DRENDO-1510 file (C-alpha; in Angstrom, 1 decimal, always signed):
<recs>
REC; n; res; u; v; w
REC; 1; UNK; -15.9; -1.3; +19.9 .
REC; 2; UNK; -13.0; -2.0; +22.3 .
REC; 3; UNK; -14.2; -5.6; +22.8 .
REC; 4; UNK; -14.4; -6.2; +19.1 .
REC; 5; UNK; -10.8; -5.1; +18.7 .
REC; 6; UNK; -9.5; -8.1; +20.6 .
REC; 7; UNK; -9.8; -10.2; +17.4 .
REC; 8; UNK; -7.9; -7.7; +15.4 .
REC; 9; UNK; -5.2; -7.5; +18.0 .
REC; 10; UNK; -4.8; -11.2; +17.9 .
REC; 11; UNK; -4.4; -11.1; +14.1 .
REC; 12; UNK; -1.9; -8.2; +14.5 .
REC; 13; UNK; +0.1; -10.3; +17.0 .
REC; 14; UNK; +0.1; -7.1; +19.1 .
REC; 15; UNK; -2.0; -6.0; +22.0 .
REC; 16; UNK; -2.4; -2.2; +22.5 .
REC; 17; UNK; -2.0; -0.8; +26.0 .
REC; 18; UNK; -4.0; +2.3; +24.8 .
REC; 19; UNK; -7.0; +1.0; +23.0 .
REC; 20; UNK; -7.9; +4.5; +22.0 .
REC; 21; UNK; -4.8; +4.7; +20.0 .
REC; 22; UNK; -5.9; +1.8; +17.9 .
REC; 23; UNK; -9.3; +3.3; +17.5 .
REC; 24; UNK; -7.7; +6.5; +16.2 .
REC; 25; UNK; -5.7; +4.5; +13.7 .
REC; 26; UNK; -8.9; +3.0; +12.4 .
REC; 27; UNK; -10.8; +6.3; +12.2 .
REC; 28; UNK; -11.1; +7.9; +8.7 .
REC; 29; UNK; -11.0; +11.7; +8.3 .
REC; 30; UNK; -14.7; +11.6; +7.3 .
REC; 31; UNK; -15.6; +10.5; +10.8 .
REC; 32; UNK; -13.7; +12.8; +13.1 .
REC; 33; UNK; -11.0; +15.4; +13.5 .
REC; 34; UNK; -9.3; +12.8; +15.7 .
REC; 35; UNK; -8.4; +10.6; +12.7 .
REC; 36; UNK; -5.6; +8.5; +11.4 .
REC; 37; UNK; -3.9; +10.8; +8.8 .
REC; 38; UNK; -0.9; +11.7; +11.0 .
REC; 39; UNK; -0.5; +8.1; +12.1 .
REC; 40; UNK; -0.7; +7.0; +8.5 .
REC; 41; UNK; +2.1; +9.4; +7.7 .
REC; 42; UNK; +4.2; +8.0; +10.6 .
REC; 43; UNK; +3.5; +4.4; +9.6 .
REC; 44; UNK; +4.6; +5.0; +6.0 .
REC; 45; UNK; +8.0; +6.1; +7.3 .
REC; 46; UNK; +8.3; +3.3; +9.8 .
REC; 47; UNK; +7.5; +0.7; +7.1 .
REC; 48; UNK; +10.1; +2.1; +4.8 .
REC; 49; UNK; +12.7; +2.1; +7.5 .
REC; 50; UNK; +12.1; -1.5; +8.7 .
REC; 51; UNK; +11.7; -3.0; +5.2 .
REC; 52; UNK; +15.0; -1.3; +4.3 .
REC; 53; UNK; +16.7; -3.0; +7.2 .
REC; 54; UNK; +15.2; -6.4; +6.5 .
REC; 55; UNK; +16.3; -6.1; +2.8 .
REC; 56; UNK; +19.9; -5.3; +3.8 .
REC; 57; UNK; +19.8; -8.4; +6.0 .
REC; 58; UNK; +18.7; -10.5; +3.1 .
REC; 59; UNK; +20.9; -8.9; +0.4 .
REC; 60; UNK; +24.0; -7.6; +2.3 .
REC; 61; UNK; +26.1; -7.2; -0.8 .
REC; 62; UNK; +23.6; -5.4; -3.1 .
REC; 63; UNK; +23.8; -1.7; -3.9 .
REC; 64; UNK; +21.4; +1.1; -3.1 .
REC; 65; UNK; +19.6; +1.0; -6.5 .
REC; 66; UNK; +18.8; -2.7; -6.2 .
REC; 67; UNK; +17.6; -2.3; -2.6 .
REC; 68; UNK; +15.4; +0.7; -3.5 .
REC; 69; UNK; +13.7; -1.3; -6.3 .
REC; 70; UNK; +13.1; -4.2; -4.0 .
REC; 71; UNK; +11.7; -1.9; -1.3 .
REC; 72; UNK; +9.4; -0.3; -3.8 .
REC; 73; UNK; +8.0; -3.7; -4.6 .
REC; 74; UNK; +7.4; -4.6; -0.9 .
REC; 75; UNK; +5.9; -1.3; +0.2 .
REC; 76; UNK; +3.7; -0.9; -2.9 .
REC; 77; UNK; +0.1; +0.1; -2.4 .
REC; 78; UNK; -0.9; -3.3; -3.8 .
REC; 79; UNK; +1.1; -5.1; -1.1 .
REC; 80; UNK; -0.2; -2.9; +1.8 .
REC; 81; UNK; -3.8; -3.3; +0.5 .
REC; 82; UNK; -3.4; -7.1; +0.4 .
REC; 83; UNK; -2.2; -7.3; +4.0 .
REC; 84; UNK; -5.0; -5.0; +5.1 .
REC; 85; UNK; -7.5; -7.1; +3.3 .
REC; 86; UNK; -6.1; -10.3; +4.9 .
REC; 87; UNK; -6.5; -8.6; +8.3 .
REC; 88; UNK; -10.2; -7.8; +7.4 .
REC; 89; UNK; -9.7; -4.2; +8.3 .
REC; 90; UNK; -12.9; -3.4; +6.5 .
REC; 91; UNK; -14.7; -4.8; +9.5 .
REC; 92; UNK; -13.1; -2.3; +11.8 .
REC; 93; UNK; -12.5; +0.9; +10.0 .
REC; 94; UNK; -14.6; +3.9; +11.3 .
REC; 95; UNK; -16.2; +6.0; +8.6 .
REC; 96; UNK; -18.3; +9.2; +8.6 .
REC; 97; UNK; -21.9; +9.2; +7.5 .
REC; 98; UNK; -20.9; +10.4; +4.0 .
REC; 99; UNK; -18.9; +7.3; +3.5 .
REC; 100; UNK; -21.1; +4.6; +5.0 .
REC; 101; UNK; -23.1; +4.0; +1.9 .
REC; 102; UNK; -20.1; +3.8; -0.3 .
REC; 103; UNK; -17.8; +0.9; -1.1 .
REC; 104; UNK; -14.7; +0.9; +1.1 .
REC; 105; UNK; -11.7; +1.0; -1.3 .
REC; 106; UNK; -8.6; -1.1; -0.8 .
REC; 107; UNK; -6.5; +2.0; -0.7 .
REC; 108; UNK; -8.4; +3.2; +2.3 .
REC; 109; UNK; -7.7; -0.1; +4.1 .
REC; 110; UNK; -4.0; +0.1; +3.2 .
REC; 111; UNK; -3.9; +3.6; +4.7 .
REC; 112; UNK; -5.4; +2.3; +7.9 .
REC; 113; UNK; -2.8; -0.4; +8.0 .
REC; 114; UNK; -0.1; +2.2; +7.8 .
REC; 115; UNK; -1.8; +4.1; +10.6 .
REC; 116; UNK; -1.9; +1.0; +12.8 .
REC; 117; UNK; +1.8; +0.3; +12.3 .
REC; 118; UNK; +2.5; +4.0; +13.1 .
REC; 119; UNK; +0.5; +3.7; +16.3 .
REC; 120; UNK; +2.4; +0.6; +17.4 .
REC; 121; UNK; +5.6; +2.5; +16.9 .
REC; 122; UNK; +4.2; +5.5; +18.8 .
REC; 123; UNK; +3.2; +3.3; +21.7 .
REC; 124; UNK; +6.2; +0.9; +22.0 .
REC; 125; UNK; +8.9; +1.9; +19.6 .
REC; 126; UNK; +10.8; +0.1; +16.8 .
REC; 127; UNK; +11.3; -3.4; +18.2 .
REC; 128; UNK; +7.6; -4.3; +18.6 .
REC; 129; UNK; +6.6; -2.8; +15.3 .
REC; 130; UNK; +9.5; -4.5; +13.6 .
REC; 131; UNK; +8.2; -7.9; +14.8 .
REC; 132; UNK; +4.8; -7.2; +13.5 .
REC; 133; UNK; +6.1; -5.9; +10.1 .
REC; 134; UNK; +8.4; -8.9; +9.8 .
REC; 135; UNK; +5.5; -11.3; +10.3 .
REC; 136; UNK; +3.4; -9.5; +7.7 .
REC; 137; UNK; +6.1; -9.4; +5.0 .
REC; 138; UNK; +8.0; -12.6; +5.9 .
REC; 139; UNK; +6.6; -14.7; +2.9 .
REC; 140; UNK; +7.2; -11.9; +0.4 .
REC; 141; UNK; +10.8; -11.2; +1.6 .
REC; 142; UNK; +11.7; -14.9; +1.6 .
REC; 143; UNK; +10.5; -15.3; -2.0 .
REC; 144; UNK; +12.2; -12.1; -3.3 .
REC; 145; UNK; +14.7; -12.6; -6.2 .
REC; 146; UNK; +16.5; -10.4; -8.7 .
REC; 147; UNK; +13.8; -11.3; -11.3 .
REC; 148; UNK; +11.4; -9.2; -9.2 .
REC; 149; UNK; +13.2; -6.0; -10.2 .
REC; 150; UNK; +10.9; -5.1; -13.0 .
REC; 151; UNK; +7.9; -3.1; -12.0 .
REC; 152; UNK; +4.6; -2.7; -13.9 .
REC; 153; UNK; +5.8; +0.5; -15.7 .
REC; 154; UNK; +8.9; -1.2; -16.9 .
REC; 155; UNK; +7.1; -4.3; -18.1 .
REC; 156; UNK; +4.5; -2.2; -19.9 .
REC; 157; UNK; +7.1; -0.1; -21.7 .
REC; 158; UNK; +9.0; -3.1; -22.8 .
REC; 159; UNK; +5.8; -4.7; -24.1 .
REC; 160; UNK; +5.0; -1.6; -26.1 .
REC; 161; UNK; +8.5; -1.4; -27.6 .
REC; 162; UNK; +8.4; -5.0; -28.6 .
REC; 163; UNK; +5.0; -4.8; -30.2 .
REC; 164; UNK; +5.4; -1.5; -32.0 .
REC; 165; UNK; +2.8; +0.3; -29.8 .
REC; 166; UNK; +2.8; +3.9; -28.6 .
REC; 167; UNK; +4.9; +4.2; -25.5 .
REC; 168; UNK; +2.7; +4.7; -22.4 .
REC; 169; UNK; +2.1; +8.3; -21.2 .
REC; 170; UNK; +1.1; +9.2; -17.7 .
REC; 171; UNK; -0.9; +12.2; -16.6 .
REC; 172; UNK; -2.2; +13.2; -13.2 .
REC; 173; UNK; -6.0; +13.7; -13.2 .
REC; 174; UNK; -6.6; +14.9; -9.7 .
REC; 175; UNK; -6.1; +14.0; -6.1 .
REC; 176; UNK; -9.1; +12.4; -4.6 .
REC; 177; UNK; -9.3; +14.0; -1.1 .
REC; 178; UNK; -12.0; +11.5; +0.0 .
REC; 179; UNK; -9.6; +8.6; +0.0 .
REC; 180; UNK; -6.4; +10.7; +0.2 .
REC; 181; UNK; -5.2; +9.2; -3.1 .
REC; 182; UNK; -3.7; +10.5; -6.3 .
REC; 183; UNK; -5.4; +9.6; -9.6 .
REC; 184; UNK; -3.3; +9.1; -12.8 .
REC; 185; UNK; -4.2; +8.0; -16.3 .
REC; 186; UNK; -1.9; +5.7; -18.2 .
REC; 187; UNK; -2.6; +6.0; -22.0 .
REC; 188; UNK; -1.3; +4.0; -24.9 .
REC; 189; UNK; -4.3; +4.3; -27.3 .
REC; 190; UNK; -8.1; +4.6; -27.0 .
REC; 191; UNK; -8.5; +0.9; -26.2 .
REC; 192; UNK; -5.5; +0.7; -23.9 .
REC; 193; UNK; -5.8; +3.2; -21.0 .
REC; 194; UNK; -6.7; +3.0; -17.4 .
REC; 195; UNK; -6.8; +5.0; -14.2 .
REC; 196; UNK; -4.5; +4.3; -11.3 .
REC; 197; UNK; -4.7; +5.2; -7.7 .
REC; 198; UNK; -2.0; +5.7; -5.1 .
REC; 199; UNK; -0.9; +7.7; -2.1 .
REC; 200; UNK; +1.7; +9.5; -4.3 .
REC; 201; UNK; +2.2; +9.9; -8.0 .
REC; 202; UNK; +4.7; +7.0; -8.3 .
REC; 203; UNK; +2.3; +4.5; -6.8 .
REC; 204; UNK; -0.6; +5.8; -8.9 .
REC; 205; UNK; +1.4; +5.4; -12.1 .
REC; 206; UNK; +2.4; +1.9; -11.2 .
REC; 207; UNK; -1.2; +1.0; -10.4 .
REC; 208; UNK; -2.4; +2.4; -13.8 .
REC; 209; UNK; +0.3; +0.6; -15.7 .
REC; 210; UNK; -0.6; -2.7; -14.0 .
REC; 211; UNK; -4.2; -2.2; -15.0 .
REC; 212; UNK; -3.3; -1.6; -18.6 .
REC; 213; UNK; -1.2; -4.8; -18.6 .
REC; 214; UNK; -4.3; -6.7; -17.4 .
REC; 215; UNK; -6.3; -5.3; -20.3 .
REC; 216; UNK; -3.6; -6.4; -22.7 .
REC; 217; UNK; -3.8; -9.9; -21.3 .
REC; 218; UNK; -7.6; -9.9; -21.7 .
REC; 219; UNK; -7.4; -8.7; -25.3 .
REC; 220; UNK; -4.7; -11.2; -26.2 .
REC; 221; UNK; -6.6; -14.0; -24.4 .
</recs>
């Protein structure tokens, strides 16, 4: 396993001194009590801190509300899942027997990415993990503009108001402990509803709204 991780470290642009720390970051709770949940928690905080700093650098005159919305866009579950997918984390994640015959969800990979970034911070501190995060998010940060302020919930609500549809409602269904994810339903009518998944209710609602918007686009051709 440790030999295989060399390719991942090359893609991360970071080499772990303690390879066991990286292995722990890749270990799902279904596999061992020594898993990545705490590292994931740490990584989430580290990402939010560093993205906040990078946004202040890019938009030094903007207020807290603007910066918060921009940060929400960058640290969204969708963005983290995309980065994790690009890193091909599915080839490295360590699952228990109960998960090995199931499809690995993108959220599970995004959680592992947070754990990896948390482990880099734990091993070397803010400066090295800042370099890694800056590489991962460079393209998205450079392309940010004020037009990116609207999130999927806002876009969906405006669409419903414009087209005389019921306003979307959101209801938590459950928390899926297997993938450490909240499940929310976004409902407009019988034909326009979808489940969303996220590490908290906010992300789950955004995911559900985005999926409903995709259905609207399909219906309208």
